[in-house]
C-alpha positions in Angstrom: -3.5 -17.9 4.0 -3.1 -14.5 2.3 -2.0 -14.6 -1.3 -0.9 -11.8 -3.6 -4.3 -12.2 -5.4 -6.2 -11.2 -2.3 -4.1 -8.1 -1.6 -5.3 -4.7 -2.7 -4.2 -1.1 -2.4 -6.9 1.0 -0.7 -5.0 4.2 -0.4 -1.7 5.6 -1.8 0.1 8.7 -3.1 -1.3 11.4 -5.3 -0.1 11.6 -8.9 2.4 14.4 -8.0 3.8 12.4 -5.0 4.1 9.3 -7.1 6.1 11.1 -9.8 8.3 12.8 -7.2 8.9 9.4 -5.7 10.1 8.1 -9.0 12.4 11.0 -9.9 13.7 12.2 -6.5 13.5 9.0 -4.4 10.8 10.3 -2.0 9.3 7.4 0.0 5.5 7.0 -0.4 3.0 5.0 1.6 0.6 2.5 0.2 -2.2 1.1 2.4 -2.6 -2.6 1.7 -5.7 -4.6 2.6 -5.5 -8.3 3.0 -7.9 -10.9 4.3 -7.0 -10.3 8.0 -5.3 -6.9 8.0 -5.0 -3.4 6.7 -1.6 -1.7 7.0 0.3 1.2 5.6 3.7 0.3 4.0 6.5 2.8 3.1 7.7 2.1 -0.5 10.6 3.0 -2.7 9.3 3.5 -6.3 11.5 2.2 -9.1 9.4 2.9 -12.1 6.0 4.3 -13.2 4.5 3.6 -16.7 1.3 5.1 -18.1 -1.3 2.3 -18.2 -3.9 4.1 -20.2 -4.6 7.4 -21.9 -6.4 8.9 -18.9 -3.0 9.7 -17.3 -4.6 8.5 -14.1 -3.8 4.7 -14.5 -0.2 3.6 -13.9 1.9 0.5 -13.7 4.1 1.0 -10.6 7.1 -1.0 -9.6 9.1 -0.7 -6.5 10.1 -2.2 -3.1 8.4 -2.3 0.2 10.7 -0.8 2.9 11.2 -1.8 6.5 9.3 -5.1 6.2 11.0 -7.7 8.3 11.4 -11.1 6.8 9.4 -12.7 9.6 6.5 -10.3 9.0 6.8 -10.8 5.3 6.6 -14.6 5.5 3.9 -14.8 8.1 1.5 -11.9 7.1 2.1 -11.2 3.4 3.1 -14.6 2.2 3.9 -13.3 -1.3 7.6 -14.3 -1.1 9.3 -11.0 -2.0 9.5 -7.4 -1.2 9.5 -6.3 -4.9 6.1 -5.4 -6.3 4.3 -4.4 -9.5 0.8 -3.0 -9.3 -1.9 -1.3 -11.3 -2.6 2.0 -9.5 -5.2 4.7 -10.2 -4.1 8.1 -8.8 -7.6 9.6 -9.1 -9.2 6.9 -6.9 -5.9 6.1 -5.0 -6.7 2.4 -5.4 -4.8 -0.4 -7.0 -4.2 -4.1 -7.4 -1.1 -6.2 -7.6 -0.1 -7.8 -10.9 0.5 -11.5 -11.2 3.7 -12.9 -12.8 1.8 -13.9 -16.0 0.6 -10.3 -16.4 4.2 -9.0 -16.3 5.3 -10.7 -19.5 6.5 -8.2 -22.0 6.6 -5.2 -19.6 9.8 -3.1 -19.5 10.2 -2.5 -15.8 
């Protein structure tokens, strides 16, 4: 069973593309690795917040696009298409936030 804790982002947009996605609605892809799969997902970015002073670490919120409900329930098993993740543009790597980590965030 794949849980949100075991999902990680192994590739994603550059800092420029991430910001363009936030301001102009450009769709960006995140490659997600789970226990039994690695796939690229197009995403609509809703918000980007600076996570640290490096200006390379971000808290990113958005929605996965074009993910069928059947696929979502059987492969991802995280119960929703909305996501929040820590993402490093320099390494293009990230991890999903858990609900208890989101307390107090303004998304």
